[in-house]
N, C-alpha and C positions, 0 to 999 in steps of 0.2 A: 063386391063379392065378400062373403064372410070366410074367415080362416080359423081353424082350430089346430093348435099345436098340442098334441095329447101324449099321455103316458110319459111325461117329462118332469124334470126337477125345475121348479120356479123359484128363482132368487128374487124376492120382491124388492129388497132394499127400502122397504117402507119403514115407518117409525118404529115398528116392532122387530124389524130385521128378520122377518119370517122367511123360512125356506120351506116350500111345499113340495112333497114328494108324490110321484105318480099322479100328477095333476094335469089339468088342461087349461089353456088360455084361449079365449075366443076374441077375435078381432073383427070389427066391422068398420069399413071405411078407414079413418085415421085414428080410431080409438079402440082401447081395450074395453070390451063390454061384459066379459064374464071370466071368472077364475074359479076353479073348483074341481071336484071329483070328475073323472072322465065321463062316467055314465050320465051324470047330471048335465054336463055341458053338451054332450051329444044330443040328449033329448030336447034341450032348449034351443038348439041350433041345428036342426036336421039337414038343412041344405048346404051347410058350410063345407068348404074344402078341408080335408083332414090331412095333417102333416104329422107323421109318426115321429115322436120325440124321444123314443127309447134310447138310452145311452147318451142323452144330450141334456143340456141345461139352458133355460131361458133366463137371461140377465138383462137389466136395463143397459142401454147403450151408454158409453162413457162421454162425459163432457170435458173436453180439453179447453181449459179456461185461459190459456195464454199461448198463442202461436204467432210465428212469423214464417209463413209457409215458403216464401221464396228463398229462405236461407239454406235450402238444400244445395244451393250453389257452392256453399262452403264445406260441404260434407267431406269428412276425412282430413280436413286441414285445420279449421279454426278451433276444433275441440281441444287442441293440445298447446295453445299459445296464450292462455290466460284471458282475463278480462279486467280492464280494457286490453285488447290484444297487443302482444308485443310485436306483431307484424306491422311494418310501417308504410303500408301502401297509401298514397295520398287519396286514391279514389276507391270507392266501394266496388265490389265485384259486380253488383247489379248494373253498373254503368257500362259494362261490356256486353250486354245483351239487349235485344229488342223487347218491346212490350209483349209481343207474341211469345218470345222465348221465356220471358219471365212467367207468363201464364202456364207454360209447360212445367216449369220448376215448381210452381204452386200445386199443379195437378199431381205431380209426383208425391208431394207431401200428403195430399188428400188420399191418394191410393194407399200409402202406408197407414194413414189414419183409419180408413175403412177396414183394412185387413187386421188391425189391432182392436176392432170393436168400437171405434169412436162414432157417435151419431151427431154430436154437436161440437162446434169449434168457435172460439172467440179469436178471430184474426185481427191483429193489431197493426195499424200502420196506414198506408195509403194503398187502397185496393183497386183503384180505377182500372189498372191494366189487366186485372184478372178476375174481377168480381163476377162477371157473367159465367165464367167457367166454374166458379165455386157454386153458383146457383145451380148450374146444370149437373153438378156431381150428385145431387140428391141429398146431401147432408144438410143439417140445420146449422145456421151461422148467425153469430152476432158480429157484424163488422164494426170494429172499433177504430174510428177515423181520428188520427192524431191531429191535435191543434196546438200550435206553439207560436210564440212571438219572439223567440231568441234569435240573435244574429248567428246563423249556423257556423260561420267561420270560427266563432269563439268555442264551439263544441270541440274543435280539434286541438284545443289546448292539451288534450290527453296525449297528443303526439310529442309534446315537449315536457320539460320539467318545470316550466315557468308557472307561477301562480297568476291567475287572471280572474277578473270579475266580469261576468257575462253582461252583454248589453241586449236590450229588448226594444222592439219597435211595434207599436200598436197596429200599424198598417199590415205588417206581416201576419199578426194574429188574426186580424179581420179577414184576410185572404184565406187563411186556413179554416176559419169558421164557415166562410162562404162555400169552400170545397166540401166540408162536412155536410152542410145543408143540401148541397146538390146531390151528393151520394145518397143521403137519407131520402130525398124526394123520389129518387129513381128506384131504390131497392127495398126500403123499409116496408115490411108487410107483404112482400110478393110471395106467390106460391103458397097460399093458405097460411100466411104469417110464418113461414119456415125461415125467412130471412129478416133479420132486424139490423138496425144501424144505431150506433151510439157514438158519442164524441169522447175521446180519451185524452188525458194529459200524458204525453209520452214518458216524461221524467220530471221530477221536481225542478231540476236545474234548467229545464227548457221552457218553463212557464213562469211568467210574472204573476203577482197577486191578481192583477186585472184579468189575466188569461184564465187562471183557475176559476175565478168567479164566472166568467163567460161560459166555460165548459160545464160547470155545475148547473147554471141556469138553463142551458140548452138541453141537457139531459132531463131536467125537471119538466121542461116543455114537452119532450118526447116520451117521458115516463120510461127512461132507459137507465141502466147502471153505467158507471164509468170505470176506468181502470188506469193504473199507472205502474211504472217500474219504480219500486221503492227500495232504497238501501241495498241495491244489488252489488255495489262494490265500494271499497274504501275511497276510490277516486270520486265517486258520486258524493259521498259524505263530505269530503274536502271541498268539492266544487260548490256545494250548497252553503257550507260554512263560509267560504271565501266571499260568496255573493250576498248571502242573507244574514250571516252572523249567528245562525242556529243550525241544528241538525235537520236532515230532510223531513223526518216525521213531525218535528216541531214546526217546521215551516208550513206543512200542510195543515196542521192543527190550527195554527195562527190564522190561516186563511179559509177556515171552515170547509176544508177539503177532505177531512176524515169523517165519513158518515156511512151508515149501513149500505148505501148504494155504491160504495167504492170497492173495487177488487184491487188489492195491492199485491203486485207480483214480486217475488224474490224475498225481500225482508231478511237478508242474510247478515248485514253489517249494522247491527243495532245495539245501542246501549240500553240499560235498564229503563231509563226515562222514556225512551221511544217505545219499548215493548209495552209499557204501561199505557201510554197514550193510544197506541194503535189498538191494543186488545180491548180497552174500555170504550173505544169509539163504536164498536160493533162492525167496523169495516171488515170485509172478507179478506183473508190471506190466501193467496195462491201459492201452494207448495210446489215449486218447480224443481223437483227432486233430482232428476237426471242431470240437469245443468248444474245444480248445486254440487253434485258429486264430481262432475267434470271440473268445476272450479275449485274443488277442495274445501268447501265451506257450506254450512247448512243453517237454516233459520231456526229460531226457538219455537217450533210448532206447538209443543205441549203447553208452554207458558202462554202463548197467544190464544190458544183455544180455551184454556182455563179462564182467561180474563174476559172472554166473550167474543173473540173473533171466530166466525165460522171458517173452516178450512176446506179449500177446494184444491184441485190439482191441474197442472199444466205441463206441457213439454218444452215450451219456448221454441228453440230453433234446432236445426241440424237433424234431429230425429223426432219422430211423432208417434212412437209406440207407447200407448197409454198403459199397456200391461207392464212394460219396463218402468214407466213412471210410478205406478203403484208399488211395485216390488222395491224399487230403489228408495221410495219414500218410507216404506216400512223399515228397511234396513238402516237408512241414514238416521232416522229418529231414534231407533233402538240403540245404535252405536253412540249417538250424542248423549242419550240419557243413561247409558250403561245399564239398560234394562231390557231383558229378553222377553218382556210381556207387554210392553207399550210402544207403539200402538198395536192393536190387534188387526188381523186382516179384514175383519168386518168393519172396523173404523175406516180403514183406507178405502174400501169399496164404497162406503157411504160418501167419503170426500169426493170420489171420482164420478159419482152418479147423482144421487139426490141433491147433495150440497151444491155441486157444480151447476146443475140446471137451475136451481133456485137462485143462485147468485147471478146468473146470466139473465134472469127474468123469465125463463121458460118454466114456469111453476107447474105446468101440466105435463111435464116430462120428468124423467129421472128415476121413476119407480114403476114396478109392475103392479098396478092397481086398477080397479074398475073405474072408468071415466078418464084415465090418463091417456096421453098420446101413445100410439103404438110405435114407440122408438125402442127397439130391443135388439139383442143379438142372441144367436143360438151357437153354443159351443159344444164340441164333441168331447164328452168326458171320458170316453173309452180310449185313453192314451196312456202309454207306459208311465208318464210323469204325473198323471192325475189319479190313477187308480191306486188304492181303493177310494171311492168317492163319498165316504161317510160324512165328510165335512168339506163340501165342494168349494165354498168361498175361500177357506184357508188354502186348500190344494191349488186353486187357480191363482190366487194372489202370490203364493210362494213359488209356484212352479209353472204357471201357464205360459203359453206361447201364442203369438199371433196365428200360427197355423191351426190352433185349436178353434178359432172363430170360423164357423162354416157359413153363417148367414147374418146379414145385417138389414134391419128394417127401419125406415124413417117415415113417419106420417102414414103408416100402414102400407108403405110400398117397399118392395125389396130393392135395396141398393146393391147387395151381394147375396147370391143364392147358391148354396152348395159349392162354395169356393170360387164362384165366377162373379167378378164385378160387372154389373149390368149397365151402369150409367157412364162408364168411361172406357176408352180404348186403351187398356192397360199396356199391352205389348208396344203399341206405337208411342205412348207417353214415355215409357222406360227407355226405348231406343233413342227418342229425340232428346231426352234429358241427359243421357250419356254424352251425346254429341255436343249439346249446348254447354255443359259443364266443362268439358275438356277444352272447347274452343275459347270460352271466356277466360279461363285461367291461362291459356297459351297467350292470348292477347295481353293480359295483365303482365305476365312475365316478360314479354317482349317490350312492353312500354317502359318497364322499370327494371332493367337488367341489373342495376346496382343495389336494389333493395334486397337485403339478405333474406333468404328463405331456407331455414335449416333442414328442410326435407326435400327429397326429389319427387317431382310429379311426372306421371306419364300423361303427357298432353297430346299424344299422337291420335290421329283420327281413328275411331273405333272401326273394327273390321265388320 
């Protein structure tokens, strides 16, 4: 069935950053087939369902290029204890839940994503426990399956002040590559190519040169991008220096792992040499602004972009509101530069839409153009914090809220319509996630009563 959203504002996010007023968008199947004046679009598509877009704007869906969806388990706690965390629990919180419960926590993050206008996510890690639920959500995904050959016990050197050189085992790396291939064979290309799978290097300190080579070769075979956490903390910088004798970005450069198909997340703790190497490599930089603000440090986005790195945006963990990510990115970079004019809201929107989809390999998404996928959101512009709407992109980036997002479409199908999520049982997921989170933390506190926690948690059963 054809659909026309008419008498609306269309934010194209195309190369010319056009904003079209009192216009119509026609959709057939999974594609945008026409954009133009309403009378013209009506005459060309007489049998289409008409959706009145007065007082609304059609915008490309956002691409969240760096997520760890199950980290909702730490919401309200881990945000305030630095990175690496100053909390000294020997076991991760995910060890206190079942696979089914982990899937619920991932679904909770997807609900927040939908309600903030996200249509595409790059989920990084090991997704076996909840991949099918992500497929069923209706969103577009690039699953980034981590591959590593490090001895995991060495990673926990962060728990002490000792300096240690990591140890690596090829057999461990081969097992992680086998897992990545298994997930790729099961999910890559499913549901009209809405789901894709790549292999990622979790962090430079977790991968030997052999491992980096294997990951790059595997993604070349699959024609998929890769990603990594790069220079996210001074601890990481020291860990790589202790093991490799060079800085993290230098280590990736030496091993041919800086290339235009790489998405480097964070990039907060870099010196001038690393900025030059990364920017000139053409690798994409994921500006994870909300987490950067929570950690109290921000990457040199302007310099990296000027050198040649495309900029995209991601939420990382805890919160998945891409409107907050855009606004925080705008503010953080302006504060860092001491410049109230750079970046502009239009720049940030481009990072979160067209740039993000291009970096993830979804080149037919991210803009409202004829021939592109019908991945879009509809926002209600008639809100006290958005009116007057003479420059809607600026108003939305500066002042928008998730509650402004009324509808979300992916592949020509409504994932949310008029404020109702259609692909997930929202009330049940929220209710279950509340129970799971409280119970997991109660178990953790009971197992380690002597580990200091400087805040009090309410772990009672929800009523």
